[in-house]
C-alpha positions as CSV (number, residue, x, y, z in Angstrom):
1,M,102.9,89.0,114.2
2,L,103.6,85.4,115.0
3,A,104.2,84.2,111.4
4,D,104.6,86.0,108.2
5,A,104.8,85.4,104.4
6,R,108.4,84.9,103.4
7,D,108.5,88.2,101.5
8,G,106.5,90.0,104.0
9,N,103.6,90.5,101.6
10,P,100.7,88.3,102.7
11,A,97.7,87.5,100.6
12,I,95.6,87.0,103.7
13,V,96.0,87.9,107.4
14,L,94.8,85.5,110.0
15,L,93.9,87.1,113.4
16,A,93.4,85.3,116.6
17,S,93.7,85.6,120.4
18,G,93.9,83.1,123.2
19,S,93.5,79.5,122.4
20,E,92.6,80.2,118.8
21,V,96.1,81.3,118.0
22,D,97.1,77.6,117.6
23,L,94.4,77.1,115.0
24,A,95.5,80.2,113.1
25,L,99.1,78.9,113.1
26,G,97.9,75.5,111.8
27,A,96.0,77.3,109.0
28,Y,99.1,79.3,108.2
29,E,101.1,76.1,107.7
30,R,98.5,74.6,105.5
31,L,98.2,77.7,103.4
32,A,102.0,77.9,103.1
33,A,102.1,74.3,101.9
34,E,99.7,75.3,99.1
35,G,101.8,78.3,98.1
36,I,99.4,80.9,99.7
37,A,101.3,83.7,101.5
38,A,99.7,84.4,104.9
39,R,100.4,86.3,108.1
40,V,99.3,85.3,111.6
41,V,98.6,88.1,114.1
42,S,97.9,87.5,117.8
43,L,95.6,90.2,119.0
44,P,95.1,89.5,122.8
45,S,94.0,93.1,123.5
46,M,92.1,94.9,120.8
47,E,91.9,98.0,123.0
48,L,95.7,98.2,123.3
49,F,96.1,97.6,119.6
50,A,93.6,100.4,118.8
51,R,95.7,102.8,120.9
52,Q,98.8,102.2,118.8
53,P,99.9,104.7,116.2
54,Q,98.2,104.2,112.8
55,E,101.6,103.6,111.2
56,Y,102.1,100.6,113.5
57,R,98.6,99.2,112.9
58,D,99.0,99.5,109.2
59,A,102.3,97.6,109.4
60,V,100.6,94.8,111.2
61,L,97.4,94.9,109.2
62,P,98.3,96.3,105.8
63,P,95.5,98.2,104.2
64,A,96.5,96.7,100.9
65,V,95.5,93.2,102.2
66,P,91.7,93.2,102.6
67,A,91.6,89.4,102.9
68,R,91.4,88.9,106.7
69,L,90.1,86.1,108.7
70,A,89.4,86.2,112.5
71,V,89.5,82.9,114.3
72,E,87.2,83.2,117.3
73,A,85.5,80.5,119.3
74,A,83.3,82.7,121.5
75,A,82.1,86.2,120.5
76,P,82.9,87.4,117.0
77,Q,81.4,90.9,117.4
78,P,84.6,92.9,118.2
79,W,86.6,91.5,115.3
80,Y,84.6,93.6,112.7
81,R,86.9,96.6,113.3
82,W,90.0,94.7,112.3
83,I,88.8,92.4,109.5
84,G,87.0,95.1,107.5
85,D,84.5,94.7,104.8
86,H,86.4,91.9,102.9
87,G,87.2,89.8,105.9
88,S,85.3,87.0,107.7
């Protein structure tokens, strides 16, 4: 996690890797300015993240927060696993 909601309870999780991380951090700042609690997660290796214990993955991507947005400039296909049915 690169940035988190002040109370640790985000309304949305922004996921990015590589150069897109800066865009996600900018969106985090804009959301915070509008009073929207967000979390920014850098996920440079989806394979490594997938091998982590479920408890850790749930701490990073809380199941109670279905609003997720992946920021990707190239190939969006692998993100479906982490953004879920309610993400984009």
